[in-house]
Structure formats: structure tokens, C-alpha cells
N, C-alpha and C positions, 0 to 999 in steps of 0.2 A: 687499726682499721685501714686497709689500703684503699686509696682512691683510684678512680679510673685512670688518672694520669700516672700515678706511681706504678700501676700494673702494666700499662702500656710502655712506660719508660723502662721497666725491668725487662720486658720482652725485647725492646729495641737494643738494650745493652747486652743481651745474651749473645748477640753477634758482635764480637769485639772489633773485628776488622772494619765492619760497616760503621760502628760507632766512632772509631778512630778516624775513619775517612771523612765523616761529616764534621767532626770537631775541627780537624785540620783545615778543611775547605772553608768553613765559616770563619775560623780565626784568621785565615789568610786575608779575607775581605776586611776584617776588623783592623788588621795591621795596615792594609792599604789606606783605609780611612784615616788612621792616625797620621800616616806619612803625609798625605795631601792636606789634611787639616792643619798640621803644624807648619806647613809652608806659608800659611797666612797669619801674619802677626795680629790681624784683626779678627781672628776666628771667634774668640769668645764675645767680642763686640757684635759680630754677626748673629750669634746665637741669641744674645740679649735682644737685639733688634727684631729677630724673628719671633721671639716669645711675645714681645710688646705688640707687634703688628697683629699677631694672631689673637692675643688677648683683646685688643681693641676691636678687631673685626667681628669675632664671635659674640661679643657683648653688644654689637650694633648690627646684628645680622639683618634685621628688618630693613634698615636703611640701605645697606650694601646690596642685598638681594633685589630690592626694588630697582635700584640703579642699574644693576647688572642686567636684569630682565628687560628694563626699558631700553638700554643701549643695544642689547641683542636683537630685540624686535625692530628697532630702528634700522638695524643692519639687514633686515629681511629674514631673520631666523624666527622659527616658530618655537615659543617657550611653553612648556607644560609644567604643571606642579603636581607632585605625587606625595601624598601624606604617608604612604607606607609601601612595603615591597609589592604587595598585590596590585596596588594602583599603578606602580611603576611598570610592572610586567604587562599589565593590561594596556597601558598607554603605548608601550613599545610595540606590542602585538597589533594594536589597532592601526598604528602608523604603517607597519609592514603590510597589513591587509589592504589598506587604502591604496597602496602602491603595487599590489599584486606581487609582493616580494616573497620568494620561496627560499632564497639562500642569503644568509647573513654572515659576513666576515667580521670578526670581533678583535679589537685590540684588547690587551689585558686590562681588566677592570675589577678591582676588589669589590666595588659596589654591586656589580652584577652577580658576583659570587654571594654577596650578602643577601641579595634578593632571590637567589636561585633562578635566575633568568633563563639559563641554558635549558634546564629540564622543562621549564614552563613552555618555552618556544618549541622545543623538540616534540613535546606532547601535542602541540598544536599543528605539527606537520612542517615546521620550519627547519631547514638544514642550517645548523649553527656551526661555524668553523672558527676555532681559536687560531689566531695568526702569530701571536708571540710564540717563539720556538719552544720555550719551556712549557707553556700552557698547551701547545699543540701536542707535544710529547705526552703530557699527562692526560689529555683528552683521548688520545689514541689508546692509552692504557686504562682509561676509565677510572682514574683516581683524582683526588683533589690536590691542589698545591700544598707544598710543605713549608713555603716561605713566601712572603708577599712580594718580594722583589725578584728573587731567584727561585721560582717555583719548583724547579727540578734539580736543585742543588744536591739532593740526596742520591741522585742516580749517577752511575758510572757510564762511561761511553760504550762499554761492552753491552750494557743493558739497552741503551738506545739503539745500538747497531742491530741487536736481535729484534727489537721492536720494529724498526724500519724494514728489516728483512721480511718480517711477518705481515706488516700492514702496507708497506709501500713498495715491496718488491726490490729492495736494494740488494747489493752483492752479498752473498753468503760469507759471514765471518769478517766482513770489513767494518771495523769500528773507528777508522781514521776520522778525526773531527772535521777536517776539511771536506772529506768525501760526504760525510753525513750532513754537513751544512748544505752542500750542493744538492743533495737529494731532497732535503727539506725545502730549499728555495724553489726547485722545479715543481715540487708538489703544491706548494702554497701559491705559486704564480698562477697556476690554473684556477685555483679557488678564487683569487682576486679577480681574474679576468671574467669569471662566470657569475660573480656575486651580483645580487640585486640591490643590496644595501650594505653599508658599513656602520659599525658601532664602535665608538671609543669611550673610554672613561675621560676623566679630566683631572690633571694634577692641580690646576688652578683655573679660576674664573675671574677675569679682571673686570671689576665693576665699572671703572671709568670708561672702558671701551667696548665691553660686551664680548671680549675675546675669550676663547677657551684655549688653554695651553696644555699640551700633552708632551711628556718627556719619555722617549724610548731610545734604545740602542740599536734596534734592528730596522727601523723605518717602517714597521708594519702598520702603525697608525696612519702614516702618510699614504701607504698603498690602499688601506681600507677606506680612505676618504677621497682618493684621487681617481679611482676607477668606477666604483658604483655611483649611480645617480642620486642616491639618498644617504645622508650622513646623520646618524642619531648619536647624541652625546648623553650618557648617563652621569649625572654629577650630584654628589652629596652637597647639601646646602652649606656645609662648613668649608667647602673648597674655595669660596669666594674670597678675594683679597681686594684691597682698595684700588691699586693703580700699578703702573709699570715700575715705579721706584720701589715699591714693595716687592714686586716680582724679581727684581734684580738681587734682592737679599736672599730670596728663597732658592733661586737657581744657582747661587754660589754655594749654598748649603746642601741642596738635595742630593746631587750625584756624589759629592764627596762623602756624605754620610752613608749613602746607600751602597755604593760599589767601589769607593775609593778613586773615582774619576774626577777630574776638574769640572767636567760637565757631561751630560748625556750626549750621545752622538747626534741625536735629533731632538731639538726643542721646537715643536711645531705649534704655530699660532693659527687658530681657525676663527675668523671673524664673520664670515658669511659663506653662503653656498656658492659653488661654482656656477657659471652661467648655465641656465637651463636645468639646474639641479635644486635639491631642497636640503635644508639643514634644520634639525630639530634638537632642542635641548630639554631634557627632562630633569628638573630640579627635585631632588628627593629628600624628604625629611626622615622617615622611618626611625623615629625615636630620638632624633638629634635635638629637637626642641626640649624633650624631657631631660636629656643630658645637660643641656644648657641651664636648666633649673635646678641642677643638683650641686649644692655648694661644695661638696667634697670631691666631685669627680668631673666637673665641667671642663677641666683642662684637657681631657682626652680629645676634645674637639680641635685642639691645636695641632694634632698629629699630621705630619706630612706624608705618612706611609712610606718612609724610607727604609725601614727594617733595621736600622742601626741598633735598636734595643735588642733585637734577636741575635744579631751578630756578636754582641758582647756578652749576652746572658749565659752564664755557666750551665744553667739548667737546660735551656733550649739546645745549646751546642752538644750536650751529652745525652739528650733524650729524644731529639728529633721533633719535627713539626707535627707528626701524626700522633704523638702522645697526648696532645691537647684536645679537648673535646669541642672547643669553639673553632670555627673555620680559620680564624686568625690566631696563630700561636704566639708564644713569647710574651714579654711583659705587657705590651699594648693589647695583645689579644686577651690576656687574663682580665684586664680592666674592661675591655669592650664586651667580653662575654658576660661578665657580672652585671654590666649595665643592661644587657639584653635580657638576662634571666638569672638572677642570683641562685635560685634553687637548682636550676639545671646545670649551671657551669661552675658551681662552687668548688668542685674538686680541683680546678686549675690553680686556685690561690696557693696551694701547697707547693706549686712548681716555681718557687722563688726563694732564694737564699737571703734576700734583703741586703745584698752587697751594694746596692745603689749604683752599680756600673751603668745601668740603663739611663738613669737620671743624668749621669755625667757625659754621655754621648748624644743624648737626644738633641737634635738641632733646634727644637722649639722649647727646650728646657721644661718638658712635662715632668711632674713629680710622680713618675710611674711607681717606684717602689713604695713611696709613702701612701699612694692610693691602694696598693695591694695590702699594705699593713692595715689600713682602714677597713678593707673588706674582711680581713681575718678577724678583726675585733667584733664584727657583726654576725659571724657565722652562727653563734649560739642562738641569736634572736630569730634566725630563720630555720632553726633545728638542723643545721648542717655541720655543727662542730663535731670533731672526732671524739668519741667517748673516752678513749684512752688518753688523749691529750688533755681532756678536761680533768681527768683524775690526776694526771701528772702535775698540771697547773695548780690544782687545789692543794696537792701535797707540798709543792714548792712555796706556795703562798703561806701555808702554815709554817713551814721551815723558816722562811725569811722573817716571819712575824714573831718568831720566838728565838731571840739571840742565843740563849743558853743552849738550846737544842742545836742551833746552827754551828756554834763553836765546838760542841761535842762531836758533831759530824765531821768537822775539819780535822779534829784530833785523831779520830779513828779511821779516816778515809784511807791512809796508807795500807791498812789491812787488806784492801781490795787488790793490791798488787800481788798478794800471795794466793789468791783464789785460783782454782783450776779453770782453764778456758771453757770447759763444758758447762760450768756454772754461769760464767759471765756471758758466753755467746751460745745461744740456743734459739729455738723457734719462738720462744716467748719474748725475746729481746729483738724487736724489729729494728731498733736504732743500731744495734751491733752488726747488722747486715751491711757489709762494705765499709764499716768504720772500726777504728781501734780506740779504746779508752786511753787517755794519757796516763803516764806513770805519776801517781800521786806523790808529791813531795813529803818528806818527813815532817817538815815544819811549814805552816802556811805563811803567806806574806804578812797577814795580820799579826801572827805570833812573832815573826821576826821584827816587824816594825815596833811592836810594844817593847821588845827586848833591846832595841837600838842596833840590831844587826844590820838593818838597812835604813837608809834615810834619803 
């Protein structure tokens, strides 16, 4: 039985040049990550520190959230609490209404994607403008991001050139990256100048000072907060960290893991509103408290949203972000989707080879592959297990439970080498699509061991 993911992945792979382009683009970022990470002899120590700090903080969220909110309010910031996506969206809209805001410029925020804020505000008559270049390209195309850090990584410059020609009136046939960047800059500059409010996400919230820290490479968050008189921050409650010493650990890990840079071009700290302006922080739960109470999956709250797990994942690199049914793809997205709704997003758990590469690159040392394995073990309980896989598993259980039958199977397995291909590879053999059976040895390892041929 094919899942939604496998069908979408198959469609993606039908265009071999596109699939190869994405794989090479993503792997290039993974290689950059390895190069800069290995320049630090303390890299693994930093990962262990990051994991420990996150573990401590998320298991003491009540303390650190109260401290963060108290410090932020002492800085003159208005703090709001939202239990879910609907409450978050309503709070943001109410703030905009109170200020008569009609245009909102946004820095990239996966939390607002999670809450579907854009559509909510647009339906209320608010002009919402994404200002991260990748996000703006996708907004003009009316499609969702395919990666949490590099949202338009799947697009070629020729596609962007054609888009800008249609939407922004750029030169016909000109897809030079420098030119396209200039066109985007001029376009967005006008949006910044005419905006009534700016909204940013938050990479970190520093409990000791009430600071919000936002990391970007384009400076769009700074523009979104420097020109409009109103700054709104959408922040998941798991983003809080204890202090600046903790922040130093994460800033050394984040950009190296995400894009292979020593640091992001801009690491911006927002502590209070500009003179005569207002700053609001919306702290959002939206199921995070439930995740914290889940003994097998609470570690997902340690995620820094760097995307390193996607960049290394052999399935993501070869199937693309749009093959996943949850809005966040890759290993972390599989787990977050299952935490959101196991019955709705269960098809994504098949999009994992259990190679554990994601665990090895995660800067917070989240056990991503182990969690996916746990989800797979529970599929039958929620009636989402593949019937064919259940039959195969039952057969293998019976085979391994009967040694005589198992050894007889080993003895006669070489006969498969002589069977015609049309018997081995046909529409009934889904496994054989894109795979080749190994050549079965005349003698098994077990047989050779018993005869003393190998030791």
C-alpha cells in the first residue's frame, strides 16, 4: 500500500534533473556544515552543552517563562499568552486593529506557518508581506516553503527570473542572481517604508534579560522592526533559554548546522521598543505542554530549527520537501507531525531509512530516528499500519521462530538467482521498484562457520 509520501516522492523523482538538482544543492550545504563544524575541536562538547541546556530549560519552563515575561514587561514590552494557534492569531489581529494597521511586514517565522497566520490575517483584510527573500518568492508563487531554513532551495534562478518578470516587472529573460536580488531589494524597500507593523519570529528568548534574539542573513528582521512603529514577536514557549552564556553556545552551533556559516550575517537583539513605538511578544503553547508530558517524544522541544537533519537525510534530499504531508518536512517534521496528529500524518514515518544520520548532525542531539522508530511501533494501535507490511512481518516472525525452516530457506535461497526477471520484478513486488535483489551465496555464513571455513 503506497502512502501519500511515497506517491508524492515517486512523482518528484519522475523528473530526474530536478531531483538531482535538489540533492546536490542540499548536500552542498551539508558538506559546508561538516567543514565549519570540524574546524572547532570543541564541536561535540558544544553539542553536549546545547543538549544539556535545552533539557534543563524545557523541563523548567514554568520558571524560565515567568522570568522571561517579567523581564520583558519591566523593559516596557507587552507580553501575551496564547494557548493555541487560534488564540495566537486573534491576539495578533487585535493588536493590529488597535493600531489601525493595514499592512504587516513579516520576517520568516515557522511558528506563524504552524498557526496559518497569513491566511487568517489576509482574510481579515490585512496586507501581509513576507520579507525573507525565499519566503517572498514563494508567497508570490502562492506555495508553501519546502525547507525551514532555505524555503526556496528547490527553485532554479530561471524560475525566479520568470516569476519576477510576471509579478514585479523585471527584465524579460534576465535571471542573473545579482540583478534579481536588486529587483527584490527595491520591491521590498517600498513594502518596509509603507508598512504599519512588523512581525518577527524568535530564535531565542533570553530569560535573564527579556531579550528576543533573531538570526537572519538578509537583515529583513531589522528592517521589519526599524521602520514600522509596531513590532510583534511570535515566539513558541520552547524558545526560551536561561541567559547570555547559554546563548553563546547556541549561536556557535546554529549557523554552522544550518547553512555552514560561522555565524548568521545578522544576530539581532530586541529588548524594548524604539522611542515612541510599541513592542509586543506573543508566547505560544499550541500543544507544546502536551509534548513536554510525552516521555518518548519530549526531546523534540530541544529543536533549534536549523534544518541540519533535512540536509543530511537521504530521503528528504531525494524526495523533496513537498512530498511530506506536514508543513515541516524531514526527520524533525515527521516527529512534529505525529505529535500534532498521528492519524493524519502517519504516512510520513515511512520516509525514513533509520540511518541515524539526523541524530549525528543535530546540534541539540535529539534522538530523531529513535523517535521515528517508536512511532512506527505504534502504527497498528492507531490502525495505520500497512496491511502488506503486517503480513510480511508475520511471515518473518514465523520464519525466525522456526530454525529448521529458516536454515532450509538459506539452503535453497540460491535458486532465486536462476529465476527469470519477470517473476522477480513485477507490479506485485513493490520492493523491487528501484531496487535489485542481491546475488545469494551458495553457502550461508552460518554454514561456513559451522564447517570452519570462516572464523
